[in-house]
C-alpha angles and dihedrals in degrees: 000000000000126000127214091271094057095255114141136193138185132200145127135249132193119216120193118196114195129177113253120250095222130083141178113260103221094171095065123093091237091071101078146109112260133173087262094054140273116325118208133182124203118199130197099032112150110242092235105095139009118272121233117215114207128190133200136184093208111017089252106072113053127188128183111250103177142349117212135167120242116252112198091344090304127107124192124201137185120203107195093182093062095072094080100038128097092217139000132179125212138202132170133210134184111212114217 
């Protein structure tokens, strides 16, 4: 890699991509559309960092909706904007 001053550097980096241990529990009663919005529950989240819920209308453009801490490896979210939308996709991530 060379910067705009002509300085260059070399190196290597290892990236490990691992599947997350948490998942949405769609069978529970807490995952439902209510007048207040869409309620979601995420199970299996390590209680180390907060979990960020992101939403998308098209699986390409993602926006953060909420950031909540795990309680007993479970995180609950409420998306108030979902009540008036025909479809919405969700994903969650736990920054290190």
